[in-house]
N, C-alpha and C positions, 0 to 999 in steps of 0.2 A: 298618276301616270295615265289614267284614262281607261280604255277598254282592255280586257284580257281575253286572249284566245287560248282555250284549254286544249291540251294534247288529246284528251278524250273526245273532244268535239270535232276535230278535223286534223287529219294527218295524211301524208302521201308517201308513197314508196318509189315514185317516179316523177321526174320533171319532164313535161311534155308540152307541145304547142297549145293543147286544148284544155289546160287546167281550168277548173271552175273555182271562183273565189269563195272561201268560207266566210270572209269578212271584207268589207270595203271601208277604207278610211280616207280622210283628206290629206293632201300634202301638208307636212308640218305637224301632223298628229303623232302622238306617242302611243305605244301599245306594249302590253306585257304578253310575252309568248311563253307558254309552259311547254317543257320538253321532257321526254323520258330518256333513260340511258339507251345507248345504241342497240343493246340486246334486249331491251324491254322487259327487264326483270328476270331473264333466264338464268343469270348468275347472281346469287345472293350470299354465297359463302365459298370458302376455299375448296370445298368438296364438290362444287358444281362444275363438272367437266363436260364440255360440249363435244360430242363426237362429230357433229356437223352443225353448220350455221343454221338456225331456224329458218323456215321457209321465207318469212318476211322479217327483216331487221332494218335498223337505221332509218326509222321513220322521221320525217320532217314535219313539224307542225305548220299548218297553213292550208292553202295559199291565202295570202293577204293582198288584196288589190288596193291600189292608190287611185282615187278618182281623178280622171283626166290624163293619166299617164298614157302616152301613145308610143308606138315603135319609133325609135330614133331618139327618144328622150334618154336620160340617165336617171336611175333610181339610186339615191344616196341613203344608205342605212347607217344611221348614227347609233353605235352600240353604247347605251348609257350605263348599263349595269348588267352583270350576270350573277345571279344568286344560286348557290347550291341548295337543293331541296332534299338531299339525302345525307345521312351521317357518314357514308363511306362510298368510295368509288370501287371499280373493279378493273383489273388488268387481266387480259385473256390472251393466250396463244391458241391458235386454231390450225388444224391441218388444212393445207391448201391456201394459206394466207400468211403474209409476213415476209420480211426481207430474207430471213434464213430458213424459210419453209423447206421442209424435207431434209434438212441437214441432220445427220445422225447424232450430233451432240445436243440437239434441241428436242425437248419433250413437248409434244402437243397431242391433245389439248391439255392445258393447265390454266387454272384460274387463281387469282390472288385478290382478296378484298383489301382495301386500303382505307382504314379508318381515318377520319378527319377531325382534328381538334385544334382550336386556337390558330387557325390559318396554316396549319401544316398537315401533310398527308403522311401516314405511316406505312412503310414497306419493310416489314420485319423490324429490325432495330435501327433502320435508317429513316430520316425525315426529309421530305421534299416540300418546298413552299407551294401552297395552293395558288394557282394562277389560271382561272377558268378560261376555256377556249371553246368557241363554237366550231364544231368540226364540219357540219354540213349546212350550207346556206346558199340559196340560189333562186333563180327566177324561171319562169316558163321559157321554153326553148323557141328557136325560130321556126317559121312555117316549114322550111325545107329540111328540118332536122327530125330524126327519129327521137323517141323518148330516151332519156337516160335514167337508169336506176339511181336512187339516192346514194348508192355506194360508189358512183362514178363521178369524178370531176371533169368539167369541160368548160367551154366558153361561157355558159350560163351560170357557172359557179358549181354547186353541188358539193361533193365530198372533198373539199379542198384541204381539210386537216392542216390548217395554217396557224401557227402560234400567234401571229399578229392579229388574228380575228378575235379580239378580246375587248374588254371595257376600255373606252376612250378612242377606239379606232372607228373610222368611217369606211364602209365598204361601198364602192360604186359599181353598179351593174348596168349593162345595156338593157334597155326595155325592148323586149322582143315581141310582146303581145300587149294588147290594151290592159291597163291596170298594173302591168309588171308581174304580179302574181308571185310574191315572195314566200318562201317557206324555209324553216331552219330547225336544226336538232343536232343529235350526235355530239353533245357537249362532253368536255373532259375537265376534271378538277385540276389536272396537270398533264402536260404532254411535252415531249421533246421534239425539236425539229427532226423530221424523218419518220416519226411514229414507227420505229423499226419492227416491233413485234406485231404490229397491226392494230393495236389499240393504245389509247392513253388510259388515264383513270376515268373510265366511262361513268357518267353520273347524270341524274335528272337535275333540271334547273328551271329557274324563271329568268327570262331575258327581257330587259327593258330596252326598246329601240324607238327611235324617232325616224320617220320616213319622209323623205323630201324628193320631189320631182325637179330635175334640172332640165330645162328645155333647150338651153344653148350651151355649147362648150366649144373650145378652140380646137378640139381634136375628137374624132370619132372614137368612142369606147366600145370595143368589140369583145373584150374580156374583162373580168373583175379587176378593179384597181383599188388599192388600199391607201388610206391616208392615216398615218400615225402621228404622234406628237411632233416628230422631227424629220419624217421622210415620206416620200411617195413610193409605193411598191407595186409594180406591174406583176400580175399573177397569170401563169399559163400552165396548162396541163396537156400532156401528149404521151405517146406510147413509150418514148425514151427520154432520158434526162437531157440528152443533146437537143432533141426536137423541142422540148419544153423551154430550155434555155434560149434557143433561137427565137421562139415566139415572144418570150418575155423581153428579150433584147430589142426586137423589132418594135414592140409596144413602147419601150422606153425611148427608142430613137424617134418615134412619132411625136412623143411628148416634147422632146428636146428641140426638134425641128419647129414645132408650133410655137414654143415659147421664145426661143433665141434666134430664130431665122437661120439656123444652121442648114446646110444641105445634109443629105443623109449620111454621107461619108464623114463629115465633120461631127455629126451627132454620134455616129458609131465610134469614132475615135474618143470623143469626150466621155462616152459611157464607159470606156475602158479605163478612164482616169477617176471618175467620180461615182460610177454605179457599183453594184455589189450583188452577185448572185447568191441566193440562199435557197436551201432545200426545204420545201414544206413537208412533203411525204413521198415515200418510195414504195408503198405497199398496196395502193388501190389499183384497180384495173388500168388506170393511167397514172403517171407520176406528175407531181406538181412542184413548180419552182416559183420564186419571186425574184425580182430585180429591183434593188432599192437605190433611190437617189435622194440625197439630203435636200431638205427644203431650201437650203442656201443656194442650190443650183436649179431648183424648179419650184416656182411659187404655187401655181394652180392651173389646171386645164379648164377650170369652170369660171 
């Protein structure tokens, strides 16, 4: 796989315009990235109850620079493999966090360890298939932007908590700063769309990725874009679900206009026939959605 970037060697808690590379690789190179769980070992058994989130959580390992990447390029992150490096994950509810935060029927904080064996995760007497997801992945922000905590999703990526960001998917990011400066972490052994309680089964991992710089595309990429085996998915984060849906829809409209020569109204109409809005997460400081279009209707913007 090539080089390895250890979590202990370099991690960040904020995506900013002035990130400094921990490691520089060439376009087309592969690298293994080691990550810790999002709570960095603060929960190791069912009796670990957090009265408050530790001062620093949700570290992302990196940043990784790709030599020659310049603003205006696109950084393609091919996720080759995600390996779990702990025998169990942990699910946590926290006060001040989660979809049902503050509801009298929900007890917080509470933690639950989820042992993993033979590809399944145990939650009491129930089993859930293990399907590792990268929760936080992003690049340095634009010059005119403030920094964003690794807990926050935005146009640079960040805490997207999107189940499609898994083995076999390629994530495309706008390059905002020389080198791109990619970092990732906050992995889950399993997570549902929405991440309702505020966590998945948080766990440490090793992630194999191949990084590629794309210098020309048929449309400007201003937010993350996902390529799965059978679909392209625009990804957008905003203060409300409605705003995030609008951004994801506009991004899909731009892709359809570029590929098919539709005007914007035609592309808008076609998106209502062939697209599909999906909720990524509703618990971070901003919410995240994606809009999927089958590859039968969109070949590639690159």
